mmCIF file of the N, C-alpha and C atoms, coordinates in Angstrom:
data_MODEL
# 
_entry.id   MODEL 
# 
loop_
_atom_site.group_PDB 
_atom_site.id 
_atom_site.type_symbol 
_atom_site.label_atom_id 
_atom_site.label_alt_id 
_atom_site.label_comp_id 
_atom_site.label_asym_id 
_atom_site.label_entity_id 
_atom_site.label_seq_id 
_atom_site.pdbx_PDB_ins_code 
_atom_site.Cartn_x 
_atom_site.Cartn_y 
_atom_site.Cartn_z 
_atom_site.occupancy 
_atom_site.B_iso_or_equiv 
_atom_site.pdbx_formal_charge 
_atom_site.auth_seq_id 
_atom_site.auth_comp_id 
_atom_site.auth_asym_id 
_atom_site.auth_atom_id 
_atom_site.pdbx_PDB_model_num 
ATOM 1   N N  . MET A 1 1  ? -18.135 -16.354 41.160  1.00 0.00 ? 1  MET A N  1 
ATOM 2   C CA . MET A 1 1  ? -19.057 -16.006 40.093  1.00 0.00 ? 1  MET A CA 1 
ATOM 3   C C  . MET A 1 1  ? -19.792 -14.721 40.484  1.00 0.00 ? 1  MET A C  1 
ATOM 4   N N  . LEU A 1 2  ? -19.921 -13.813 39.518  1.00 0.00 ? 2  LEU A N  1 
ATOM 5   C CA . LEU A 1 2  ? -20.605 -12.552 39.764  1.00 0.00 ? 2  LEU A CA 1 
ATOM 6   C C  . LEU A 1 2  ? -22.113 -12.734 39.659  1.00 0.00 ? 2  LEU A C  1 
ATOM 7   N N  . PRO A 1 3  ? -22.850 -11.970 40.442  1.00 0.00 ? 3  PRO A N  1 
ATOM 8   C CA . PRO A 1 3  ? -24.316 -12.023 40.326  1.00 0.00 ? 3  PRO A CA 1 
ATOM 9   C C  . PRO A 1 3  ? -24.762 -11.517 38.946  1.00 0.00 ? 3  PRO A C  1 
ATOM 10  N N  . PRO A 1 4  ? -25.880 -12.009 38.441  1.00 0.00 ? 4  PRO A N  1 
ATOM 11  C CA . PRO A 1 4  ? -26.346 -11.633 37.098  1.00 0.00 ? 4  PRO A CA 1 
ATOM 12  C C  . PRO A 1 4  ? -26.555 -10.130 36.905  1.00 0.00 ? 4  PRO A C  1 
ATOM 13  N N  . PHE A 1 5  ? -27.009 -9.412  37.928  1.00 0.00 ? 5  PHE A N  1 
ATOM 14  C CA . PHE A 1 5  ? -27.250 -7.975  37.730  1.00 0.00 ? 5  PHE A CA 1 
ATOM 15  C C  . PHE A 1 5  ? -25.931 -7.224  37.528  1.00 0.00 ? 5  PHE A C  1 
ATOM 16  N N  . ILE A 1 6  ? -24.856 -7.672  38.126  1.00 0.00 ? 6  ILE A N  1 
ATOM 17  C CA . ILE A 1 6  ? -23.554 -7.019  37.927  1.00 0.00 ? 6  ILE A CA 1 
ATOM 18  C C  . ILE A 1 6  ? -23.049 -7.298  36.511  1.00 0.00 ? 6  ILE A C  1 
ATOM 19  N N  . ILE A 1 7  ? -23.229 -8.519  36.055  1.00 0.00 ? 7  ILE A N  1 
ATOM 20  C CA . ILE A 1 7  ? -22.838 -8.861  34.685  1.00 0.00 ? 7  ILE A CA 1 
ATOM 21  C C  . ILE A 1 7  ? -23.619 -8.012  33.691  1.00 0.00 ? 7  ILE A C  1 
ATOM 22  N N  . GLU A 1 8  ? -24.898 -7.809  33.961  1.00 0.00 ? 8  GLU A N  1 
ATOM 23  C CA . GLU A 1 8  ? -25.734 -6.981  33.082  1.00 0.00 ? 8  GLU A CA 1 
ATOM 24  C C  . GLU A 1 8  ? -25.265 -5.529  33.085  1.00 0.00 ? 8  GLU A C  1 
ATOM 25  N N  . GLN A 1 9  ? -24.885 -5.010  34.247  1.00 0.00 ? 9  GLN A N  1 
ATOM 26  C CA . GLN A 1 9  ? -24.374 -3.637  34.333  1.00 0.00 ? 9  GLN A CA 1 
ATOM 27  C C  . GLN A 1 9  ? -23.089 -3.490  33.526  1.00 0.00 ? 9  GLN A C  1 
ATOM 28  N N  . ILE A 1 10 ? -22.200 -4.443  33.647  1.00 0.00 ? 10 ILE A N  1 
ATOM 29  C CA . ILE A 1 10 ? -20.938 -4.399  32.892  1.00 0.00 ? 10 ILE A CA 1 
ATOM 30  C C  . ILE A 1 10 ? -21.233 -4.436  31.394  1.00 0.00 ? 10 ILE A C  1 
ATOM 31  N N  . ARG A 1 11 ? -22.158 -5.297  30.983  1.00 0.00 ? 11 ARG A N  1 
ATOM 32  C CA . ARG A 1 11 ? -22.516 -5.404  29.566  1.00 0.00 ? 11 ARG A CA 1 
ATOM 33  C C  . ARG A 1 11 ? -23.093 -4.077  29.058  1.00 0.00 ? 11 ARG A C  1 
ATOM 34  N N  . LYS A 1 12 ? -23.940 -3.425  29.830  1.00 0.00 ? 12 LYS A N  1 
ATOM 35  C CA . LYS A 1 12 ? -24.521 -2.140  29.427  1.00 0.00 ? 12 LYS A CA 1 
ATOM 36  C C  . LYS A 1 12 ? -23.443 -1.069  29.281  1.00 0.00 ? 12 LYS A C  1 
ATOM 37  N N  . ARG A 1 13 ? -22.505 -1.023  30.233  1.00 0.00 ? 13 ARG A N  1 
ATOM 38  C CA . ARG A 1 13 ? -21.419 -0.033  30.151  1.00 0.00 ? 13 ARG A CA 1 
ATOM 39  C C  . ARG A 1 13 ? -20.576 -0.247  28.901  1.00 0.00 ? 13 ARG A C  1 
ATOM 40  N N  . GLU A 1 14 ? -20.274 -1.503  28.594  1.00 0.00 ? 14 GLU A N  1 
ATOM 41  C CA . GLU A 1 14 ? -19.488 -1.790  27.399  1.00 0.00 ? 14 GLU A CA 1 
ATOM 42  C C  . GLU A 1 14 ? -20.231 -1.365  26.135  1.00 0.00 ? 14 GLU A C  1 
ATOM 43  N N  . GLU A 1 15 ? -21.526 -1.596  26.078  1.00 0.00 ? 15 GLU A N  1 
ATOM 44  C CA . GLU A 1 15 ? -22.323 -1.184  24.917  1.00 0.00 ? 15 GLU A CA 1 
ATOM 45  C C  . GLU A 1 15 ? -22.337 0.340   24.785  1.00 0.00 ? 15 GLU A C  1 
ATOM 46  N N  . GLU A 1 16 ? -22.455 1.063   25.906  1.00 0.00 ? 16 GLU A N  1 
ATOM 47  C CA . GLU A 1 16 ? -22.437 2.523   25.864  1.00 0.00 ? 16 GLU A CA 1 
ATOM 48  C C  . GLU A 1 16 ? -21.086 3.036   25.380  1.00 0.00 ? 16 GLU A C  1 
ATOM 49  N N  . GLU A 1 17 ? -20.002 2.417   25.834  1.00 0.00 ? 17 GLU A N  1 
ATOM 50  C CA . GLU A 1 17 ? -18.673 2.833   25.390  1.00 0.00 ? 17 GLU A CA 1 
ATOM 51  C C  . GLU A 1 17 ? -18.520 2.617   23.885  1.00 0.00 ? 17 GLU A C  1 
ATOM 52  N N  . ARG A 1 18 ? -19.017 1.475   23.384  1.00 0.00 ? 18 ARG A N  1 
ATOM 53  C CA . ARG A 1 18 ? -18.929 1.208   21.954  1.00 0.00 ? 18 ARG A CA 1 
ATOM 54  C C  . ARG A 1 18 ? -19.761 2.207   21.157  1.00 0.00 ? 18 ARG A C  1 
ATOM 55  N N  . ALA A 1 19 ? -20.913 2.592   21.677  1.00 0.00 ? 19 ALA A N  1 
ATOM 56  C CA . ALA A 1 19 ? -21.773 3.547   20.976  1.00 0.00 ? 19 ALA A CA 1 
ATOM 57  C C  . ALA A 1 19 ? -21.131 4.928   20.935  1.00 0.00 ? 19 ALA A C  1 
ATOM 58  N N  . ASN A 1 20 ? -20.392 5.299   21.989  1.00 0.00 ? 20 ASN A N  1 
ATOM 59  C CA . ASN A 1 20 ? -19.760 6.616   22.038  1.00 0.00 ? 20 ASN A CA 1 
ATOM 60  C C  . ASN A 1 20 ? -18.457 6.681   21.258  1.00 0.00 ? 20 ASN A C  1 
ATOM 61  N N  . TYR A 1 21 ? -17.844 5.545   21.008  1.00 0.00 ? 21 TYR A N  1 
ATOM 62  C CA . TYR A 1 21 ? -16.576 5.520   20.274  1.00 0.00 ? 21 TYR A CA 1 
ATOM 63  C C  . TYR A 1 21 ? -16.863 5.679   18.796  1.00 0.00 ? 21 TYR A C  1 
ATOM 64  N N  . GLU A 1 22 ? -16.332 6.737   18.220  1.00 0.00 ? 22 GLU A N  1 
ATOM 65  C CA . GLU A 1 22 ? -16.578 6.998   16.811  1.00 0.00 ? 22 GLU A CA 1 
ATOM 66  C C  . GLU A 1 22 ? -15.292 6.787   16.031  1.00 0.00 ? 22 GLU A C  1 
ATOM 67  N N  . GLN A 1 23 ? -15.344 5.939   15.027  1.00 0.00 ? 23 GLN A N  1 
ATOM 68  C CA . GLN A 1 23 ? -14.158 5.672   14.227  1.00 0.00 ? 23 GLN A CA 1 
ATOM 69  C C  . GLN A 1 23 ? -14.024 6.742   13.156  1.00 0.00 ? 23 GLN A C  1 
ATOM 70  N N  . PRO A 1 24 ? -12.774 7.084   12.813  1.00 0.00 ? 24 PRO A N  1 
ATOM 71  C CA . PRO A 1 24 ? -12.577 8.087   11.758  1.00 0.00 ? 24 PRO A CA 1 
ATOM 72  C C  . PRO A 1 24 ? -13.054 7.548   10.409  1.00 0.00 ? 24 PRO A C  1 
ATOM 73  N N  . ARG A 1 25 ? -13.562 8.444   9.589   1.00 0.00 ? 25 ARG A N  1 
ATOM 74  C CA . ARG A 1 25 ? -14.071 8.058   8.274   1.00 0.00 ? 25 ARG A CA 1 
ATOM 75  C C  . ARG A 1 25 ? -13.396 8.900   7.211   1.00 0.00 ? 25 ARG A C  1 
ATOM 76  N N  . LEU A 1 26 ? -13.241 8.324   6.055   1.00 0.00 ? 26 LEU A N  1 
ATOM 77  C CA . LEU A 1 26 ? -12.635 9.017   4.928   1.00 0.00 ? 26 LEU A CA 1 
ATOM 78  C C  . LEU A 1 26 ? -13.649 9.070   3.792   1.00 0.00 ? 26 LEU A C  1 
ATOM 79  N N  . GLU A 1 27 ? -13.941 10.277  3.332   1.00 0.00 ? 27 GLU A N  1 
ATOM 80  C CA . GLU A 1 27 ? -14.867 10.453  2.222   1.00 0.00 ? 27 GLU A CA 1 
ATOM 81  C C  . GLU A 1 27 ? -14.075 10.366  0.921   1.00 0.00 ? 27 GLU A C  1 
ATOM 82  N N  . LEU A 1 28 ? -14.504 9.495   0.008   1.00 0.00 ? 28 LEU A N  1 
ATOM 83  C CA . LEU A 1 28 ? -13.832 9.353   -1.273  1.00 0.00 ? 28 LEU A CA 1 
ATOM 84  C C  . LEU A 1 28 ? -14.455 10.299  -2.292  1.00 0.00 ? 28 LEU A C  1 
ATOM 85  N N  . PRO A 1 29 ? -13.614 10.996  -3.056  1.00 0.00 ? 29 PRO A N  1 
ATOM 86  C CA . PRO A 1 29 ? -14.165 11.891  -4.084  1.00 0.00 ? 29 PRO A CA 1 
ATOM 87  C C  . PRO A 1 29 ? -14.657 11.056  -5.284  1.00 0.00 ? 29 PRO A C  1 
ATOM 88  N N  . LEU A 1 30 ? -15.941 10.812  -5.355  1.00 0.00 ? 30 LEU A N  1 
ATOM 89  C CA . LEU A 1 30 ? -16.510 10.021  -6.441  1.00 0.00 ? 30 LEU A CA 1 
ATOM 90  C C  . LEU A 1 30 ? -17.078 10.948  -7.509  1.00 0.00 ? 30 LEU A C  1 
ATOM 91  N N  . PRO A 1 31 ? -16.942 10.556  -8.790  1.00 0.00 ? 31 PRO A N  1 
ATOM 92  C CA . PRO A 1 31 ? -17.504 11.405  -9.859  1.00 0.00 ? 31 PRO A CA 1 
ATOM 93  C C  . PRO A 1 31 ? -19.025 11.353  -9.815  1.00 0.00 ? 31 PRO A C  1 
ATOM 94  N N  . PRO A 1 32 ? -19.681 12.398  -10.314 1.00 0.00 ? 32 PRO A N  1 
ATOM 95  C CA . PRO A 1 32 ? -21.148 12.389  -10.348 1.00 0.00 ? 32 PRO A CA 1 
ATOM 96  C C  . PRO A 1 32 ? -21.647 11.194  -11.168 1.00 0.00 ? 32 PRO A C  1 
ATOM 97  N N  . PRO A 1 33 ? -22.831 10.677  -10.860 1.00 0.00 ? 33 PRO A N  1 
ATOM 98  C CA . PRO A 1 33 ? -23.310 9.454   -11.518 1.00 0.00 ? 33 PRO A CA 1 
ATOM 99  C C  . PRO A 1 33 ? -23.534 9.567   -13.028 1.00 0.00 ? 33 PRO A C  1 
ATOM 100 N N  . GLY A 1 34 ? -23.736 10.749  -13.599 1.00 0.00 ? 34 GLY A N  1 
ATOM 101 C CA . GLY A 1 34 ? -24.031 10.864  -15.032 1.00 0.00 ? 34 GLY A CA 1 
ATOM 102 C C  . GLY A 1 34 ? -22.805 10.945  -15.916 1.00 0.00 ? 34 GLY A C  1 
ATOM 103 N N  . MET A 1 35 ? -21.626 11.094  -15.353 1.00 0.00 ? 35 MET A N  1 
ATOM 104 C CA . MET A 1 35 ? -20.427 11.281  -16.171 1.00 0.00 ? 35 MET A CA 1 
ATOM 105 C C  . MET A 1 35 ? -19.945 9.947   -16.762 1.00 0.00 ? 35 MET A C  1 
ATOM 106 N N  . PRO A 1 36 ? -19.486 9.984   -18.037 1.00 0.00 ? 36 PRO A N  1 
ATOM 107 C CA . PRO A 1 36 ? -18.943 8.753   -18.629 1.00 0.00 ? 36 PRO A CA 1 
ATOM 108 C C  . PRO A 1 36 ? -17.589 8.422   -17.985 1.00 0.00 ? 36 PRO A C  1 
ATOM 109 N N  . ARG A 1 37 ? -17.310 7.142   -17.901 1.00 0.00 ? 37 ARG A N  1 
ATOM 110 C CA . ARG A 1 37 ? -16.051 6.708   -17.297 1.00 0.00 ? 37 ARG A CA 1 
ATOM 111 C C  . ARG A 1 37 ? -14.921 6.800   -18.307 1.00 0.00 ? 37 ARG A C  1 
ATOM 112 N N  . ARG A 1 38 ? -13.755 7.177   -17.803 1.00 0.00 ? 38 ARG A N  1 
ATOM 113 C CA . ARG A 1 38 ? -12.567 7.171   -18.651 1.00 0.00 ? 38 ARG A CA 1 
ATOM 114 C C  . ARG A 1 38 ? -11.813 5.880   -18.378 1.00 0.00 ? 38 ARG A C  1 
ATOM 115 N N  . GLU A 1 39 ? -11.517 5.163   -19.428 1.00 0.00 ? 39 GLU A N  1 
ATOM 116 C CA . GLU A 1 39 ? -10.742 3.953   -19.264 1.00 0.00 ? 39 GLU A CA 1 
ATOM 117 C C  . GLU A 1 39 ? -9.267  4.298   -19.423 1.00 0.00 ? 39 GLU A C  1 
ATOM 118 N N  . PRO A 1 40 ? -8.406  3.702   -18.606 1.00 0.00 ? 40 PRO A N  1 
ATOM 119 C CA . PRO A 1 40 ? -6.980  3.990   -18.749 1.00 0.00 ? 40 PRO A CA 1 
ATOM 120 C C  . PRO A 1 40 ? -6.484  3.484   -20.099 1.00 0.00 ? 40 PRO A C  1 
ATOM 121 N N  . PRO A 1 41 ? -5.520  4.180   -20.679 1.00 0.00 ? 41 PRO A N  1 
ATOM 122 C CA . PRO A 1 41 ? -5.009  3.730   -21.985 1.00 0.00 ? 41 PRO A CA 1 
ATOM 123 C C  . PRO A 1 41 ? -4.405  2.332   -21.853 1.00 0.00 ? 41 PRO A C  1 
ATOM 124 N N  . ARG A 1 42 ? -4.736  1.490   -22.811 1.00 0.00 ? 42 ARG A N  1 
ATOM 125 C CA . ARG A 1 42 ? -4.244  0.122   -22.762 1.00 0.00 ? 42 ARG A CA 1 
ATOM 126 C C  . ARG A 1 42 ? -2.879  0.044   -23.440 1.00 0.00 ? 42 ARG A C  1 
ATOM 127 N N  . GLU A 1 43 ? -2.015  -0.721  -22.834 1.00 0.00 ? 43 GLU A N  1 
ATOM 128 C CA . GLU A 1 43 ? -0.722  -0.956  -23.457 1.00 0.00 ? 43 GLU A CA 1 
ATOM 129 C C  . GLU A 1 43 ? -0.879  -2.072  -24.474 1.00 0.00 ? 43 GLU A C  1 
ATOM 130 N N  . GLU A 1 44 ? 0.044   -2.089  -25.419 1.00 0.00 ? 44 GLU A N  1 
ATOM 131 C CA . GLU A 1 44 ? 0.028   -3.214  -26.336 1.00 0.00 ? 44 GLU A CA 1 
ATOM 132 C C  . GLU A 1 44 ? 0.429   -4.442  -25.541 1.00 0.00 ? 44 GLU A C  1 
ATOM 133 N N  . GLU A 1 45 ? 0.405   -5.574  -26.152 1.00 0.00 ? 45 GLU A N  1 
ATOM 134 C CA . GLU A 1 45 ? 0.700   -6.815  -25.448 1.00 0.00 ? 45 GLU A CA 1 
ATOM 135 C C  . GLU A 1 45 ? 1.883   -6.637  -24.508 1.00 0.00 ? 45 GLU A C  1 
ATOM 136 N N  . PRO A 1 46 ? 1.666   -6.828  -23.226 1.00 0.00 ? 46 PRO A N  1 
ATOM 137 C CA . PRO A 1 46 ? 2.791   -6.689  -22.302 1.00 0.00 ? 46 PRO A CA 1 
ATOM 138 C C  . PRO A 1 46 ? 3.788   -7.819  -22.533 1.00 0.00 ? 46 PRO A C  1 
ATOM 139 N N  . SER A 1 47 ? 5.067   -7.482  -22.420 1.00 0.00 ? 47 SER A N  1 
ATOM 140 C CA . SER A 1 47 ? 6.077   -8.518  -22.614 1.00 0.00 ? 47 SER A CA 1 
ATOM 141 C C  . SER A 1 47 ? 6.060   -9.449  -21.422 1.00 0.00 ? 47 SER A C  1 
ATOM 142 N N  . ARG A 1 48 ? 6.049   -10.707 -21.693 1.00 0.00 ? 48 ARG A N  1 
ATOM 143 C CA . ARG A 1 48 ? 6.020   -11.700 -20.634 1.00 0.00 ? 48 ARG A CA 1 
ATOM 144 C C  . ARG A 1 48 ? 7.327   -12.464 -20.667 1.00 0.00 ? 48 ARG A C  1 
ATOM 145 N N  . GLY A 1 49 ? 7.724   -12.942 -19.518 1.00 0.00 ? 49 GLY A N  1 
ATOM 146 C CA . GLY A 1 49 ? 8.959   -13.685 -19.456 1.00 0.00 ? 49 GLY A CA 1 
ATOM 147 C C  . GLY A 1 49 ? 8.796   -14.900 -18.568 1.00 0.00 ? 49 GLY A C  1 
ATOM 148 N N  . VAL A 1 50 ? 9.855   -15.662 -18.471 1.00 0.00 ? 50 VAL A N  1 
ATOM 149 C CA . VAL A 1 50 ? 9.868   -16.860 -17.669 1.00 0.00 ? 50 VAL A CA 1 
ATOM 150 C C  . VAL A 1 50 ? 10.927  -16.682 -16.610 1.00 0.00 ? 50 VAL A C  1 
ATOM 151 N N  . VAL A 1 51 ? 10.590  -17.037 -15.375 1.00 0.00 ? 51 VAL A N  1 
ATOM 152 C CA . VAL A 1 51 ? 11.541  -16.973 -14.283 1.00 0.00 ? 51 VAL A CA 1 
ATOM 153 C C  . VAL A 1 51 ? 11.753  -18.387 -13.775 1.00 0.00 ? 51 VAL A C  1 
ATOM 154 N N  . ILE A 1 52 ? 13.012  -18.804 -13.731 1.00 0.00 ? 52 ILE A N  1 
ATOM 155 C CA . ILE A 1 52 ? 13.326  -20.136 -13.239 1.00 0.00 ? 52 ILE A CA 1 
ATOM 156 C C  . ILE A 1 52 ? 14.107  -19.985 -11.943 1.00 0.00 ? 52 ILE A C  1 
ATOM 157 N N  . LEU A 1 53 ? 13.608  -20.600 -10.884 1.00 0.00 ? 53 LEU A N  1 
ATOM 158 C CA . LEU A 1 53 ? 14.289  -20.580 -9.598  1.00 0.00 ? 53 LEU A CA 1 
ATOM 159 C C  . LEU A 1 53 ? 14.883  -21.958 -9.358  1.00 0.00 ? 53 LEU A C  1 
ATOM 160 N N  . ASP A 1 54 ? 16.191  -21.996 -9.228  1.00 0.00 ? 54 ASP A N  1 
ATOM 161 C CA . ASP A 1 54 ? 16.878  -23.268 -8.976  1.00 0.00 ? 54 ASP A CA 1 
ATOM 162 C C  . ASP A 1 54 ? 17.342  -23.263 -7.544  1.00 0.00 ? 54 ASP A C  1 
ATOM 163 N N  . LEU A 1 55 ? 16.755  -24.125 -6.743  1.00 0.00 ? 55 LEU A N  1 
ATOM 164 C CA . LEU A 1 55 ? 17.155  -24.173 -5.338  1.00 0.00 ? 55 LEU A CA 1 
ATOM 165 C C  . LEU A 1 55 ? 18.174  -25.217 -5.103  1.00 0.00 ? 55 LEU A C  1 
# 
């Protein structure tokens, strides 16, 4: 078993490594807040079908 001060040192080093590790970020191009939203054109009733799986 390791002495408590060594465990504390290891924990501090791990926290410092996590703080220094920077994950890549992606900025999304969002429209300005005042612009009206465009809704995608709606299709007429989509054709639906039945699928039968016979095992």
